[in-house]
N, C-alpha and C positions, 0 to 999 in steps of 0.2 A: 518767575516766568522762565520758561525753557524756550530756546530759540534754535531753529535749524536754518542756516543761511548757506546758499550755494550759488555757483555761477549757472549751473544747468537748471532744467525744470525740476520742480518739486514732484517727486514720484509718490505713489501710494504708501510705500514703505516709510518715507519721511513723515507723512501724515500720521500713520499708525504709531510711530515712535512718540510724536508729540501727544497724541491722544492717550497713549499708554502712560506717560508721565503724569498727565492730568488726572487720570482715573485711578492711579496707584496711590493708595492711602498713605504709604510710607514716605512719599515725597512732598505732599502738601502743596503742589503746584496748582494755582487757580487759573493761570493763563499760559498759553503757548503761542508761538509765532513762527511761521515759515516765511522765508523771503528768498526770492530768486532775483538776482541782480544783473544777470547777463542773458537770460533765455529770451528776452524780448528787448530788442535794441532801443526801443522808445520808452519803455516803462520798467520800473522796479515793481515787481508783483509780490505783495505780502498778503498773508492770511492770518487773522487773529482767531485763536481758539480759546474758548473759556467755558467754565462750568459753574453755574450758580446753584445748581441742585446737588452736585456731587455725582450725578449719574449721567445726565444728558450734556453732551458737549456741543456747543453752538459755534459756528464759524462765520466770519465776515471777511470778504475780500477787499483789499485796498490796492489801488493802482496809483503809482506816482509817475507822472509824465516827466521825462528828462529832456 
């Protein structure tokens, strides 16, 4: 699993990095996760990325109320 965690909002470049690692055959990453822990004062916002086919990357958003 490759993880991108930051205080600010997750930007498109962060997502592309995660998707790049998952789709690059030399790394063998099946999962990626982005987490923003200060962009929303009431929530930690995470998004899980995964590929079961090796080509299509699916994502699921997870919010944790603080």
